[in-house]
Structures are given as C-alpha cells and as structure tokens.
C-alpha positions as CSV (number, residue, x, y, z in Angstrom):
1,M,-30.2,-174.4,66.0
2,N,-32.2,-177.6,65.5
3,R,-32.8,-179.7,62.4
4,Q,-36.2,-177.9,61.7
5,D,-34.5,-174.5,61.8
6,D,-31.7,-175.7,59.5
7,F,-34.4,-177.0,57.1
8,R,-36.3,-173.7,57.1
9,S,-33.2,-171.7,56.4
10,D,-32.2,-174.1,53.6
11,L,-35.7,-173.7,52.0
12,A,-35.3,-169.9,51.9
13,M,-32.2,-170.3,49.7
14,L,-33.8,-172.6,47.1
15,E,-34.8,-170.7,43.9
16,T,-35.9,-173.2,41.3
17,A,-38.0,-176.3,41.0
18,E,-34.7,-178.1,40.1
19,D,-33.1,-176.8,43.3
20,I,-36.0,-178.1,45.4
21,L,-36.0,-181.5,43.7
22,H,-32.2,-181.7,44.2
23,Y,-32.5,-180.6,47.9
24,F,-35.0,-183.4,48.6
25,A,-32.9,-185.9,46.6
26,I,-35.7,-186.7,44.1
27,G,-34.6,-187.8,40.7
28,Y,-36.2,-186.0,37.8
29,D,-36.3,-185.5,34.1
30,D,-34.7,-182.2,33.2
31,V,-36.9,-181.6,30.2
32,L,-40.1,-182.4,32.0
33,V,-39.3,-180.1,34.9
34,Q,-38.3,-177.3,32.5
35,R,-41.6,-177.6,30.7
36,K,-43.9,-178.2,33.7
37,H,-42.2,-176.4,36.6
38,V,-45.2,-174.1,37.2
39,Q,-47.6,-177.0,37.4
40,L,-45.3,-179.0,39.5
41,L,-44.8,-176.1,42.0
42,R,-48.5,-175.3,42.2
43,L,-49.4,-178.9,42.9
44,F,-46.6,-179.1,45.4
45,H,-47.8,-176.0,47.2
46,K,-51.4,-177.3,47.1
47,L,-50.4,-180.6,48.7
48,L,-48.4,-178.9,51.4
49,S,-51.3,-176.6,52.3
50,Q,-53.2,-179.7,53.5
51,T,-50.7,-180.2,56.3
52,A,-50.9,-177.8,59.3
53,E,-47.2,-177.6,60.1
54,P,-45.3,-179.4,57.4
55,G,-41.8,-180.7,58.3
56,F,-39.0,-182.1,56.1
57,D,-40.7,-185.4,55.5
58,D,-44.0,-183.7,54.6
59,Y,-42.2,-181.5,52.1
60,R,-40.4,-184.4,50.5
61,R,-43.6,-186.5,50.3
62,A,-45.6,-183.7,48.8
63,L,-42.9,-182.9,46.2
64,L,-42.5,-186.6,45.3
65,L,-46.2,-187.0,44.8
66,A,-46.5,-183.8,42.8
67,Y,-43.6,-184.9,40.5
68,Q,-45.1,-188.3,40.1
69,Q,-48.5,-186.9,39.1
70,I,-47.0,-184.4,36.7
71,S,-44.7,-187.1,35.1
72,L,-47.8,-189.3,34.6
73,G,-49.6,-186.5,32.9
74,R,-52.1,-186.1,35.7
75,E,-52.0,-182.4,35.9
76,P,-54.5,-180.8,38.2
77,L,-56.7,-178.1,36.7
78,F,-56.3,-174.7,38.4
79,N,-59.1,-172.6,36.9
80,A,-59.9,-169.1,37.9
81,S,-61.9,-169.2,41.2
82,H,-65.5,-168.2,41.4
83,C,-65.6,-168.8,45.1
84,L,-68.9,-168.2,46.9
85,Q,-70.8,-168.6,43.7
86,C,-71.5,-172.3,44.1
87,N,-71.5,-175.1,46.6
88,S,-68.7,-177.2,45.2
89,P,-65.7,-178.4,47.2
90,C,-63.4,-175.8,45.7
91,D,-60.5,-176.8,47.9
92,S,-60.0,-179.9,45.8
93,F,-57.3,-179.5,43.2
94,Y,-59.0,-181.5,40.5
95,D,-62.0,-180.2,38.6
96,S,-65.1,-180.9,40.7
97,P,-68.1,-182.3,38.9
98,D,-70.2,-180.6,41.6
99,C,-69.3,-177.1,40.5
100,N,-72.1,-175.3,38.8
101,E,-70.1,-172.2,37.9
102,G,-70.0,-171.2,34.4
C-alpha cells in the first residue's frame, strides 16, 4: 500500500470538519468551525473539484484556502442553480454579475 492509498483510507474515516482540519494539521478556531462548518466544507469541496486528481497536498491547500476565506468573512454564495437559463459562468463559486437569472 502506497502513501496515496493510505491517504485515501484515512479520508474515509474522517467524519467532521474538525477531524479534517486536524488530519491536515491546520489550526482553527473551534467556535468559527462549529458555526461555519457547512460553508467551510462546501467551499473546500468546490476548490477540490477544480483539480482533476487531487492528492494530499491539493486537499491540504484547498482546506487551508477555504478556512482562510471563511475566517476572513469571505463566504461564497451558493444559491439555487438555474442552470441552462442564462449564459453566466455558473461554475464560479462567487455570485456572478453576468448572471441574468431572476
């Protein structure tokens, strides 16, 4: 079993945002993570989805960036999708001024 396999099996055992932050050795504010864990994990997932085959370093980098953004109050807006109804770049995780939905 190589490092990548170990990493994948470890990920399967992590259950909470705190578990993930601890696994990747990222310091965090308990209160912030308790209040914003959904936003943190959604942004983390969105950042990871931009990498074809993310490895350990990609996961850590995405999690660190997501945590930094949430801790600075820069929460992305995840609105209900109206895909195929406009020509905006819906794959961006911040509101697009080009979107003409609504």
